[in-house]
C-alpha positions in Angstrom: 87.6 111.8 78.8 85.5 111.9 75.6 86.2 114.8 73.3 84.4 115.1 70.0 86.2 115.4 66.8 87.5 118.8 66.2 86.9 121.0 63.3 88.6 124.1 64.7 89.0 124.7 68.5 87.8 128.0 69.7 89.7 130.4 72.0 88.9 129.3 75.6 89.0 132.0 78.2 86.6 130.5 80.9 85.7 127.1 82.3 82.4 127.9 83.7 80.8 125.7 86.7 76.9 125.4 86.7 74.1 123.4 88.5 71.1 122.2 86.6 68.9 123.6 89.3 67.0 120.3 89.3 66.7 117.2 91.6 69.5 114.7 91.4 67.4 112.0 89.7 66.6 114.5 86.7 67.7 112.7 83.3 69.9 114.4 80.8 67.4 113.6 78.1 64.8 115.6 80.0 67.0 118.6 80.5 68.0 118.6 77.0 64.4 118.2 75.8 63.4 121.3 78.0 66.0 123.5 76.4 64.8 122.5 72.8 61.1 122.4 73.4 60.4 125.1 76.0 63.3 127.5 75.7 63.7 126.9 71.8 67.3 126.8 72.1 69.2 125.3 69.0 72.1 124.3 71.2 72.2 122.9 74.7 73.4 124.9 77.7 76.2 122.9 78.8 79.1 120.9 77.2 79.2 118.5 80.2 76.8 117.4 82.8 77.8 115.2 85.8 75.4 112.7 87.3 74.8 112.1 90.9 76.8 109.0 90.8 79.7 110.9 89.3 79.4 110.0 85.7 80.5 112.6 83.2 78.5 112.9 80.1 79.8 115.1 77.1 76.5 116.6 76.0 77.9 118.9 73.3 81.1 119.2 71.3 83.5 121.7 73.1 84.5 123.2 69.6 81.0 124.4 69.4 79.1 127.4 71.3 76.5 126.4 73.9 74.1 128.6 75.8 75.6 128.8 79.3 76.4 132.4 80.0 75.0 135.1 77.8 77.8 137.3 76.2 80.5 134.8 77.3 79.5 131.7 75.5 82.1 132.0 72.4 84.9 131.8 74.8 83.5 129.4 77.4 83.2 125.7 78.1 80.3 124.9 80.4 80.2 122.3 83.0 77.1 121.5 85.2 76.2 119.0 88.0 72.8 117.6 88.2 71.3 119.1 91.2 71.6 122.4 93.1 68.0 122.7 94.6 66.4 121.1 97.7 63.0 119.5 98.1 61.3 122.9 98.2 63.2 124.3 95.1 65.6 126.3 97.1 69.1 126.7 96.0 71.5 124.4 97.9 74.8 123.0 97.4 73.9 119.3 97.3 76.7 117.9 95.2 77.6 114.2 96.1 81.0 113.2 96.8 81.2 111.5 93.6 80.1 114.6 91.8 82.7 116.6 93.6 85.5 114.1 92.6 84.3 114.4 88.9 84.3 118.2 89.0 87.9 118.1 90.1 88.9 115.5 87.6 87.2 117.4 84.5 88.4 120.6 85.5 91.9 119.4 85.9 91.9 117.9 82.5 90.4 121.0 80.9 92.7 123.1 82.6 95.6 121.2 81.4 94.3 121.6 77.9 93.4 125.3 78.3 96.0 126.5 80.7 95.0 130.1 80.4 91.2 129.5 81.0 89.9 130.8 84.3 87.6 128.8 86.3 84.4 130.8 87.3 81.0 130.0 88.6 78.0 131.2 86.5 77.0 133.7 89.2 80.5 135.3 89.0 79.8 136.7 85.6 78.4 140.3 85.2 74.7 141.0 85.2 74.0 137.3 86.4 71.3 137.3 89.2 71.2 133.5 89.5 72.8 131.6 92.5 74.0 129.0 90.0 76.1 126.9 90.9 75.0 127.4 94.5 78.4 127.5 96.0 81.4 130.0 95.8 83.7 128.5 93.1 86.7 130.6 94.1 86.4 129.8 97.8 86.0 126.1 96.8 89.1 126.1 94.6 91.1 127.9 97.5 90.1 125.3 100.0 91.2 122.5 97.8 94.5 123.9 97.3 94.9 124.7 101.0 94.0 121.1 101.9 96.6 119.6 99.5 99.1 121.9 100.7 98.3 121.3 104.4 98.7 117.4 103.6 102.0 117.9 102.1 103.2 120.2 104.9 102.1 117.7 107.5 103.6 114.7 105.7 106.8 116.7 105.3 106.7 117.5 109.1 106.2 113.8 110.1 109.2 112.9 107.8 111.3 115.6 109.2 110.3 114.7 112.9 111.3 111.0 112.1 114.5 112.0 110.5 115.5 114.3 113.5 114.3 111.5 115.8 117.0 109.1 114.2 119.5 111.9 114.3 118.8 112.4 118.1 119.2 108.8 118.8 122.4 108.5 117.0 123.8 111.5 118.8 122.8 110.4 122.1 124.3 107.0 121.5 127.5 108.6 120.4 127.6 111.2 123.3 127.1 108.2 125.7 129.8 106.2 124.1 132.1 109.3 124.3 131.3 109.9 127.8 132.1 106.4 128.8 135.3 106.5 127.0 136.2 109.8 128.8 135.4 108.3 132.1 137.4 105.3 131.6 140.4 107.5 130.5 140.0 109.7 133.4 139.9 106.6 135.8 143.0 105.1 134.2 144.9 108.7 134.5 144.0 108.9 138.3 145.3 105.4 138.8 148.7 106.2 137.3 149.2 109.6 138.8 148.0 109.1 142.5 150.8 106.6 143.0 153.2 109.4 144.1 155.7 111.9 142.8 156.9 111.1 139.2 160.5 111.2 138.1 161.4 111.4 134.4 164.6 109.7 132.9 165.6 108.8 129.6 162.3 109.2 128.2 160.4 107.4 130.9 158.1 108.7 133.6 158.4 106.8 136.8 155.8 106.6 139.4 156.1 105.9 143.1 159.8 105.7 142.8 161.8 104.2 145.6 165.8 104.6 145.4 168.3 107.4 145.0 169.1 109.9 142.2 172.8 109.9 141.1 174.8 112.9 140.3 174.6 112.2 136.5 170.8 112.2 136.7 170.4 108.6 136.6 168.2 106.6 139.1 168.8 103.8 141.1 165.7 101.8 142.9 162.4 100.6 141.9 159.1 102.2 140.7 155.4 100.9 140.8 154.8 101.9 137.0 156.3 103.7 134.2 155.1 105.4 130.9 157.2 106.1 128.0 157.0 109.9 126.8 155.5 109.2 123.5 152.7 107.3 125.2 152.1 110.5 127.4 152.1 112.5 124.3 149.4 110.3 122.5 147.5 110.2 125.8 147.3 113.9 125.8 146.4 114.2 122.3 143.5 111.6 122.7 142.2 113.5 125.5 142.2 116.8 123.7 140.5 115.1 120.6 137.8 113.5 122.9 137.1 117.1 124.4 136.8 118.6 121.0 134.4 115.8 119.7 132.4 116.2 122.8 131.9 120.1 122.2 130.8 119.4 118.5 128.4 116.7 119.7 126.9 119.0 122.2 126.5 121.9 119.5 125.0 119.4 117.1 122.5 118.3 119.7 121.6 121.9 120.5 120.9 122.7 116.8 118.9 119.5 116.7 116.8 120.6 119.5 116.1 124.1 117.9 115.0 122.3 114.5 112.7 120.0 116.5 111.2 123.0 118.3 110.6 124.7 114.7 108.9 121.4 113.6 106.7 121.5 116.8 105.6 125.0 116.3 104.7 124.1 112.5 102.7 121.2 113.6 100.7 123.2 116.2 99.9 125.8 113.6 98.9 123.3 111.1 96.7 121.5 113.9 95.0 124.7 114.9 94.1 125.6 111.1 92.8 122.1 110.4 90.4 122.1 113.5 88.4 125.0 112.0 87.8 123.1 108.8 84.4 121.2 108.3 84.4 117.6 107.9 82.8 117.7 104.4 85.8 120.0 103.3 88.3 117.4 104.5 86.3 114.7 102.6 86.3 116.7 99.4 90.2 117.5 99.7 90.8 113.9 100.3 88.9 113.0 97.2 90.7 115.8 95.3 94.2 114.4 96.5 93.4 110.8 95.5 92.0 111.8 92.1 94.7 114.4 91.3 97.5 111.9 92.5 96.1 109.0 90.3 96.1 111.2 87.3 99.4 113.2 87.3 101.2 112.8 90.8 104.6 114.3 89.7 103.3 117.5 88.0 100.7 118.0 90.8 103.5 117.8 93.5 105.7 120.2 91.6 102.8 122.8 91.1 102.1 122.7 94.8 105.5 123.1 95.9 105.8 126.1 93.7 102.5 127.3 95.2 103.7 127.1 98.9 107.0 128.5 98.4 
């Protein structure tokens, strides 16, 4: 951005958007000559003019007062795009994509320099009967903000969905492994206890015992298998731990499904909103995003996050 050498900066309350009300191919020199020779203005009408190809031209020092809006010039900076009328001379918003991108860039820079300044269209001021700048500036600014917020929202939903998908896969894998281990444990337990009556003696549990029991409690005979009591205890503890882990996993999966449902609802709402937005608004928003992120990505993201909270 080219700023003229400052003598003493004025207090700026407004950043005013204009159109030149001329064809796109009108030269800046011819516009300035019209102000001087026909209207008799000493100073130009705008501080900046934006050509059809998006070139921004600083036509007058912002430290000095131009002739943009009667009664408000001393506290305003005026920005105009070349255009604003059709072939029949009727008012029309015929900004090129390049002009829209340059408008956003210039307004962003000036807003950063004059944070308390309000962005307004020429026709938004009192007693102005013109249609300049031939579009509603307030609605335009809200649309840009909405588009950026929606893009951030949709990007966040996509990241959240991918994250939840990874978690679901992990939970599913863990649950499957847990069930397999539980099934194996159950199968082993059944194989042991189905052998017949069990007899406990000296810390051992004997299965399918054949023999006799002595008066002192000892056994004489043979058994198909035996488990030491400490093994039974460990086996019982492992089974209990397995059941508790299964419960935790089921509860986690349930919570994950709830989060996924909320994300789906958010995406549905966003899709419904975006379907009602014209294609040219999306294009302008895309230009705004690319331009803004190219200039100051971190500060923009922080401001937008604060905006949509």
